[in-house]
C-alpha positions as CSV (number, residue, x, y, z in Angstrom):
1,X,12.9,44.9,46.0
2,X,15.8,45.1,48.3
3,X,18.1,42.2,46.7
4,X,17.7,43.0,42.9
5,X,21.1,41.6,42.4
6,X,20.0,38.5,44.1
7,X,16.8,38.4,42.2
8,X,18.3,38.8,38.7
9,X,21.0,36.0,39.6
10,X,18.1,33.9,41.1
11,X,15.9,34.3,37.9
12,X,19.2,34.0,35.5
13,X,20.0,30.4,37.0
14,X,16.3,29.6,36.8
15,X,16.2,30.3,33.1
16,X,13.4,33.0,33.6
17,X,15.3,36.5,33.3
18,X,13.5,37.3,30.0
19,X,10.4,37.3,31.7
20,X,11.2,40.4,34.1
21,X,10.6,43.2,31.8
22,X,11.0,46.2,33.9
23,X,12.0,47.5,37.2
24,X,11.8,51.0,38.2
25,X,13.6,52.9,41.3
26,X,11.3,52.2,43.9
27,X,11.5,48.6,43.3
28,X,8.3,47.9,41.4
29,X,8.4,45.5,38.3
30,X,6.3,44.1,35.7
31,X,6.4,40.5,34.4
32,X,5.8,39.3,30.9
33,X,5.0,35.6,30.6
34,X,3.8,33.5,27.7
35,X,1.9,31.6,30.4
36,X,0.5,31.7,33.6
37,X,2.9,28.8,34.7
38,X,6.1,31.1,33.8
39,X,4.5,33.8,35.6
40,X,3.9,31.8,38.7
41,X,7.5,30.6,38.3
42,X,8.8,34.0,38.2
43,X,6.8,35.3,41.2
44,X,8.2,32.4,43.2
45,X,11.5,33.3,42.7
46,X,10.6,36.8,43.4
47,X,9.0,35.8,46.7
48,X,12.1,33.8,47.7
49,X,14.4,36.7,46.9
50,X,12.3,39.1,48.8
51,X,12.4,36.8,52.1
52,X,15.1,34.7,51.7
53,X,15.9,32.0,54.2
54,X,18.1,32.7,57.4
55,X,20.6,30.3,56.1
56,X,21.1,32.1,52.6
57,X,21.4,35.4,54.3
58,X,24.1,33.7,56.7
59,X,25.9,32.1,53.7
60,X,26.0,35.3,51.8
61,X,27.3,37.4,54.8
62,X,29.7,34.7,55.5
63,X,31.0,34.6,51.8
64,X,31.1,38.4,52.1
65,X,33.5,38.5,55.3
66,X,35.9,35.6,53.6
67,X,36.5,38.0,50.9
68,X,37.0,40.6,53.1
69,X,39.4,38.8,55.3
70,X,41.3,37.3,52.3
71,X,41.5,40.9,50.9
72,X,42.9,42.1,54.3
73,X,45.5,39.7,54.5
74,X,46.8,40.3,51.1
75,X,46.8,44.0,52.0
76,X,48.7,43.3,55.3
77,X,51.4,41.7,53.5
78,X,51.4,43.4,50.4
79,X,49.8,46.9,50.4
80,X,48.7,48.3,46.9
81,X,51.7,50.5,46.7
82,X,54.1,47.3,47.1
83,X,51.9,45.6,44.4
84,X,52.2,48.5,42.0
85,X,56.1,48.4,42.9
86,X,56.2,44.5,41.9
87,X,54.6,44.9,38.8
88,X,56.7,47.7,37.7
89,X,59.8,45.8,38.6
90,X,58.3,42.8,36.7
91,X,57.7,44.6,33.7
92,X,61.4,45.8,33.5
93,X,62.4,42.5,34.2
94,X,60.2,41.2,31.3
95,X,61.4,44.0,29.0
96,X,65.0,43.1,29.5
97,X,64.1,39.4,28.5
98,X,62.2,40.2,25.4
99,X,65.1,42.4,24.4
100,X,67.6,39.4,24.7
101,X,69.7,40.9,27.7
102,X,71.2,38.4,30.2
103,X,69.2,39.1,33.6
104,X,71.6,40.0,36.5
105,X,71.7,38.0,39.5
106,X,69.4,40.9,41.2
107,X,66.8,40.5,38.4
108,X,66.7,37.0,38.8
109,X,66.1,37.5,42.7
110,X,63.7,39.9,42.1
111,X,61.7,37.8,39.7
112,X,61.7,34.9,42.1
113,X,60.4,37.2,44.9
114,X,57.7,38.5,43.0
115,X,56.5,35.4,41.7
116,X,56.8,33.7,45.3
117,X,54.3,36.7,46.5
118,X,52.2,36.1,43.6
119,X,52.0,32.1,44.5
120,X,51.1,33.3,47.9
121,X,48.2,35.5,47.0
122,X,46.8,32.9,44.7
123,X,46.8,30.5,48.0
124,X,45.1,32.9,49.9
125,X,42.6,33.4,47.0
126,X,42.1,29.5,46.8
127,X,41.7,29.2,50.7
128,X,39.0,31.9,50.2
129,X,37.3,30.1,47.3
130,X,37.3,26.7,49.0
131,X,35.8,28.4,52.2
132,X,33.2,30.0,50.1
133,X,32.4,26.9,48.3
134,X,32.0,24.8,51.6
135,X,29.8,27.6,53.0
136,X,27.1,27.5,49.9
137,X,26.9,23.5,50.7
138,X,26.5,23.8,54.6
139,X,22.5,24.2,55.6
140,X,23.1,24.9,59.6
141,X,24.2,28.6,60.3
142,X,26.5,27.3,63.4
143,X,28.3,25.6,60.7
144,X,28.7,28.5,58.7
145,X,30.1,30.3,61.4
146,X,32.6,27.6,62.2
147,X,33.6,27.4,58.7
148,X,34.5,31.0,58.8
149,X,36.6,30.8,62.1
150,X,38.5,27.8,60.8
151,X,40.0,29.0,57.5
152,X,43.4,27.6,57.2
153,X,45.2,30.5,55.4
154,X,48.5,30.2,53.9
155,X,51.5,31.2,56.0
156,X,52.6,34.7,55.4
157,X,55.8,34.7,53.2
């Protein structure tokens, strides 16, 4: 059983997960079904998971690559240490606002800068989500590759 997470997702989507009763470390499993029909349904999902069609493999690989590209783009513009600093600065600003203090021009500028970066990150995530959705709908491997190559990412801030 090379694709256990995929199997679990497929059985869940088919409403059949309750019929898979045990999976061992070596990938063997046992089935429990109230009828032979259910057992056959579960077995067909297992068979499809063990031998996924080429397009399913291409889609899953492409979607993983899209997520990696999005993450790399975000990290390039805003490495984790900068993200942590931006969060800390926003907490400082929020604390001053909550205490009733008037924000300084620098604080207003910092807040706007961080919010602009956050809007850009959300746009990158949205582009990745749109690409992943498009990838999930195509049935041709060449089109999958084309979709990944032609993602329009938002301009870097």
